[in-house]
C-alpha atoms as one frame of an Amber mdcrd trajectory, in Angstrom:
protein
  24.121  11.261 -67.889  24.524  10.561 -64.356  25.891   7.709 -62.233  25.981
   6.607 -58.541  29.948   6.016 -57.797  30.946   4.434 -54.392  34.246   5.120
 -53.341  36.073   2.302 -50.849  39.278   2.457 -49.117  41.883  -0.857 -49.100
  40.536  -1.921 -52.651  36.958  -2.567 -51.886  36.917  -3.599 -48.378  35.815
  -0.429 -46.581  32.946   1.978 -47.927  34.325   5.673 -47.855  31.758   7.587
 -49.406  29.065   7.796 -52.588  28.999  10.398 -55.077  25.960  11.017 -57.503
  28.324  11.922 -60.721  26.702  14.089 -63.512  28.790  13.856 -66.680  26.617
  16.502 -68.927  29.129  16.814 -71.798  27.286  17.028 -75.149  30.436  15.926
 -77.052  31.076  12.579 -75.657  29.092   9.571 -74.147  31.159   8.898 -70.873
  32.322   5.644 -69.889  32.209   3.813 -66.603  35.701   4.769 -66.159  35.080
   8.308 -66.419  32.416   8.235 -63.650  34.843   6.227 -61.595  37.658   8.541
 -62.048  35.513  12.005 -61.515  34.591  10.350 -58.144  38.245   9.759 -57.286
  39.146  13.336 -57.939  36.228  14.788 -56.006  37.568  12.343 -52.933  40.938
  13.934 -52.988  39.371  17.031 -53.092  37.240  16.306 -50.187  40.189  14.452
 -48.405  38.702  11.127 -47.958  41.732   9.570 -48.107  45.241   8.786 -49.898
  45.001   7.974 -53.518  47.003   4.925 -53.644  44.281   3.517 -51.001  41.291
   4.408 -52.698  39.160   2.560 -55.579  35.723   3.356 -56.867  32.931   1.595
 -58.776  30.167   2.945 -60.667  26.702   1.507 -59.739  25.212   0.170 -63.012
  21.654   1.980 -62.040  20.254   4.875 -60.722  17.262   4.671 -59.365
């Protein structure tokens, strides 16, 4: 399953980056928060900003 997740700075004001997250684990059905947490984890690896300044929102549909 995959979702597009936007990472924002300052609690939703400025778009920092967009990730396409694929969680293909067959053992569980990932929730929206799982995609958002993965995007935040990746943003830390990519040095997109301080963890306390970033938030993530998964888009409801992928096109």
